[in-house]
N, C-alpha and C positions, 0 to 999 in steps of 0.2 A: 289484391291480391294480400297475401300475408307479409305484413309489416316484421324487417326483425328490430327487439331490442335487446340491445345494444348496454353490457353492466361492467362498471372496471371497481377491482372492489380490490384497496388499494393499501396494503399489510403494512407499510412504509412508515416510519417512526420522525415523524416531523420534529422532535424537540430536539435529535440526532444533526440537523442543520445548524450550523457554526458560519453564519456568513459575518462578512469587513465590509464595515463603507456603503451597507445595502438593506435594506428590510427585507423580506419573506417576500414580502406582498411586491416589492417592484422586481424579484430575484424570475418570481413565479406568470408573472406577468411578460419576462424578456422570452422564458419559457414559451409562451402559450402565440407570443406576435413570429416564433421560432426565427428570433432577433438572433444569428450565431454570433458576432458579433457583441453582441449586449453578453448573452450567452459568458464571453469569453473573459467578461471583466468582472464576471461575480467573482468575485476575492474570499474561500473560505473552502469548508469540506458539506458538501450539499448529494443529495438525491430527491430526485422531483419530478412531479408529475402532472400536465393538465390532462385537463376533458372538455372537449365540448365536443360532445352529437358525438357523431364515429369516428371524431377525427382522436385521438393518444397522440401523445406527443412526453419523453419523454429523453433527462439527461441526467447527468454526473459524474460529480471531480472523482479523480482515482481512487482514492481515498479512502472510499465510499461503495462496498459491493450493490449491484441492481438488480433483482432476476425478474420475469415474468416468464407466466403459463398462460397459452388461450385454451380455452376449456370447451367444448361445444353442450348448446342447452336446443329443447329448441325451440327456443322461444327467442333464441340468439346466442351473441357468446360472452363470452363472460369472461375478461381478465384478470387473473391475479397474480399484483403485484409486489416485489418484500425485499429485503437482502439476501434472503436463506430458502434455501431449497426444501424445509422442513418446516416451514413456516405457512409454506404454499403447497405443500402432501396437504399442513392441521384446515386449514381452509376449505381443501377441497374434499377434506372426508366428514366435515362438518357438514356441508352443505349435498352430499350424498355423490360425486364425480370423481370416488379416489381413484376408480374406475380407470380412468384418462389418463392416469401421472404414472412418470416415467422419467428419473432425473433428465432422460441426455431431448426431453423433451423441454425443461425449460432452457429462458432463456436467457441472456445477459446478459446489460446493455454496455456496450464496450466504451470505455473512457475515453470522452472528447470528442464524444458523438454526439447530437440530437437527436433522437429512434421515433421513429414520424410511423402510427400504425391508425391505419383504417379496421374497425367492426365493422364489413358490412355481410357479415354469413359467410357463408360456405362455397366457395374454398376464401378464406382473408391469401392477402397479395400478399408480397412480399415487405418486408418493414423500411422504408429509407431516413439512410444513414444521411447527416450534413454535418459535418465537421466544424468544429467548430475554435478548435485550438491549433494553427499550425502552426507552430515558431521557425523564423528565418533560420535557414542552416546559414553556419559560415559569416556569422554576420560581424566574427570579431575580431581582433591583430594576434599577431605572437608573441604577444606580451605578457608573458605568465603572470608577473604580477599584478597587469592591469585583468586581466580575464577572473585569475584567484580573486583580488576585491571584488568583484561586478557581482562574484558568481557567490561568494561568502555574506556580501551585502544582498542579493536578494533570499541571503538564508536566513540572516539577522530579521529580517524584516518581518517573516511569514512566523517565528517564535516571536519577537513583537509581538505581532497581536493577538498571537495564543495567548502569554502573558498576561497580557490585562485584560482578555475578555472570560477568568476568571478571577473564583472569591480570590480577596488578599491573603486572607489564613490560609487557602489550602495550600498542602504539602505540593512538594513540586519532583517527581524520580524519572530518572532518563535509563534506560535501560540500556547499561556499558559494559562495553569487550571491551575497551580500549583500542577499537581500529578504529580507521579515519573515519569514518564517516558516524561511529555512534560518540564515537569522540572531538571530534569539533559541535557535533550536534552540542553534549554539556558544554567545553568551554565556554560557546556561545551561550547560552543557558545564565551558564555566571556569569558570565561581562553581564548581558544583559539585564540580568535581577541590579547588578551591583547601577548600571548602571542609572538602574531608574527606580535604585533606592527601595528594591523588596526586599525584605531579611531573608537573608542566606540560608538560612535554620531551616529554611523548609526546602531546601536542595537536599536528594539523596541521590548518586551513582552507584545502581544495584546491577551486580556484576553475578551471574549464577555457575557454582563449581559442580560439580558432581563429579567431585574426588579427583579424576585424572587431567583432566582440562590445562590449556594453559595458560584462559581466558584471564582466570587472576591473579597471575602472576602479570601479566602483562599487563592488565588494569591497576594495576599498582603501582607499576614502572614510571604507566602512563601520565597518573596523578601528584606523583612524586618528580617528575620533570620540572611540574608546575607548581611543586610546594601545593597541593590538593586534596592532597593523600585521605584529610581531613572526612569528605563524602563517602566515600569509597564504604555500601556497602557489600559488603559478600552475604548473597541466596543462595547456601548447599542446597542441594535436592539429592535422595539416595536414586540409586540405578535403576532400581525394582521397581518406581513408578515412573519408571517410562512408561507410555498405556500410547500407541500408538496408535490401536484400535478407536481408544479415546478422542486423538488427534483425525481423524477420518471423521467422524458424528461431530467435531465439530466443524474442518476446514469445510467440509460437505467436495473433499476433491483427490485427488489420487498419486498427486504427483509426488515419486518420489523423493527429491531437494528439498523441497516447500512440506512434506511431513517430515524429515525432520530436524528443519526450522518450526513450525507448529510446534513439535512436540517439548524442546531446548526451550521454545518462548511459555506454552501451560507451566512447564516447572517452576518457572523463573515467579511468572503471576501469582502461580496458587499458594510458592516461595513469600513472595512481598504480599499478599493477600493475609496469610496463618498472621503473620506478622502484624500489621497494620493491617485492621479489619475496614477500615475507613479510608483508608487508600485508591482515590481516583485518579487524577490526573499523573500522564505519563507520557515521556517524549522518547522515541528512536529515531536512527540514522538510516531506516526501510525507503530504500529507490534511490540510495548514492550509490549506490556499482550498478545500476542501470543508467542515469544520468551519463558517469565520466567513463560508461559502460568498459566496466571491467571487473568481467566476469572471463575463465577462463575458457578463448575461445579453439585450443586442442582438445577441452574436453563434449564439443556438439560438436559431430559430423558433416551439419548443414550448414553450419556460419566455416567465413573466412575475414579474417579481416579489411579484405573489400564488402560483400557482408555488411559488415558493423557499421565500419565508418559513411558508405552510403546511402544507409537506408535509414528513413526517418523515423523518430522513434520505435527504436525498434525492442529495444530491452520494456522499454510502458507497454508497449501495445503489440508485442509480435508481427507479425507478417502482412497487419494490418486487415481492416474491414474489406470485402469485401475478393479476397486473395484465397485461393483453396485450402493454404490450412489456415484459416481463421478458421479458430472450433465458435458457430453457432453457442452455441451450450456453454460454455465458459470465455471465452473472448483470451486471447492474448497480449502473452510478457507478464509486466504487471499487474494489469489491470485485472489478471486471471490469479496470480497470482498473491496479490494482496489481504486476499482472506487470510496466507499465514498468521498479520501482521492483524487484522478489523477479530473475527472470529474468538483465537484465541479471548480479547481483549474486552467482548461481548459479554461474552462467555464467563466470563469473571468481573467484572464489576468496575474497568475500567475504561479510561477515557482519558483517549491519545490522540494527536499530534504524530505525523510522519515528513517534517518541512519540504523535507530533499523532496518528496512527489507534489507540492505546489504547479504550476505553470508558471509563473514567475521565474520560478528559480528553475528547473526544467528547461526553461527560453534560453537563458542562456548558456547553460551546457548543448542546445545540441546549437547554437552561435559560433560555439569555438573552433574553425579550421584542425579539424584533426588530418585532413589528411598532408596540408601544409607540414601539420607539429611531430606528422611522426613518418609520415615518406614509408607509410604501409607496412613496416616496423612493427612487429607483435611488443618485442618489451616494450619499446619511447611508447606507447602507446598503456601498457599496466605502469607504468613509471607517471604518467601525466596528472594520474587522480592526487598522490599525494602531494605531489610540486605545487598545483597549482589549491587543493585547502588551506597544505600548510600556509604557502602565500596570502591566500588569503585570509587565514584567520589573523596572522601578523598584522598586514593592513588596519584589520579591521576593532579589532584586543586588544596587539600589539604586545601578543602573548604564542613565545615558540613553542608550538603543536609535536609531537611525536608523531611520527606516518610510522607506523611497521606490516612489517607484510601483508597481503589482504589472506584472510583466511575467514572461511564461512563459520557462522555464530552455532552450528553443530556440531563443529569438529573443532572450536577454541571451547566451549562446556565439558565437553569428552574426547577421551583421547577416540583418536577414528578404531578403535581397537575394541573399545567399550562400546561405541555404537553399534558397531553392525554387528556385533551378539544381540543388542539388544532390536535394534530398526535395520536388519535385511536389509542392502536395495534390492527389495522385487518389484517396480512398477506392478504387475500383473496382479499378485499378489494383494499390495493395498486398496489397486482395481474392485479387485473379486470380495473382498471387505465391502467397500465399500458400496457397490451394486446389491450387497446382500442385504441393506437395512431396509430396502422397499422391496423384497422378496418374502 
């Protein structure tokens, strides 16, 4: 009988794993054993793969996109694993297998799951998913002061791990709009650097301004209220430089809101890179809206407040693995859209931290009793984030943080009118441009 020969091509960069309190070897050992509880306890950022015989086992954190593609060969299947579609495509080209490739044939490892594949030939069985992160919902009381203290305390722990892990002379930047999420990350970073005796001259708050956007003035007001305006560094960009086609190539997706946000981030990062050629380390507030369910429900006809507060990790994972609306190619929720943050940073040579994406922070957020606190009232849900975060910041740092009304990144860096002139909200056109890359 013909013996299939399985092959795994691991194109992930292991140097990007940032683990705290555990060795890379121990983390891989837990994954190899299929130890879901053990993988849950891995603290940090990671995308990992282990391979034994015909079994491949993969897992990633929310902030690390991880894709795979199964190619067919006469000798047996070959699995290609990377953080990007184009990396997989180039590897297939090098081996004469590119005619098998299509973006929709790639698969995203969903965040918070161990994924098992058996490379046994044709046809290959479906992957097996084992959840390793299941936060306990509604575990906290209704005291917003206590909730805020726990939530921001968990956020502070993640930032502390990260600050201690980077070289002590490296500058630290925060992508800063003056909103609740980036504002809380900046205030905590400032507080923790002082507490740890770190040189505060390393710290800057970078705010993107494309002429007529309101974020720069909001950022000034935020920092002025705390007497910290000296940390603000505006990054100006020309609206003519915004290039959605470039963004689509970088993020490898076509969702309109994510393309808009990523285009703004690319403009910000290019501005920082032009001014500081060697700058590497950045923090941001990505994930804060998802954690405290602060998205306009009325803009999405699929959602009601009941679906938002009743579904575990809805904004982080979408409708969930195994559900009809779960995309095998992209995953769902922030598990999909985090490429809007990860890919621009990688393309422009930055290494970042989005502390709100960490499981220990998300676990506190999922423990909030949203039903009891809101009684299914939408405006009350929207007001919760500002209350919880500002109370938590005051409890942890002693500082009173301003809490401005929510505004998307792309609507703060540039006016909506100017944005629409440059980036029309047409997902079908973005999808066409994306697919054209491989035609």
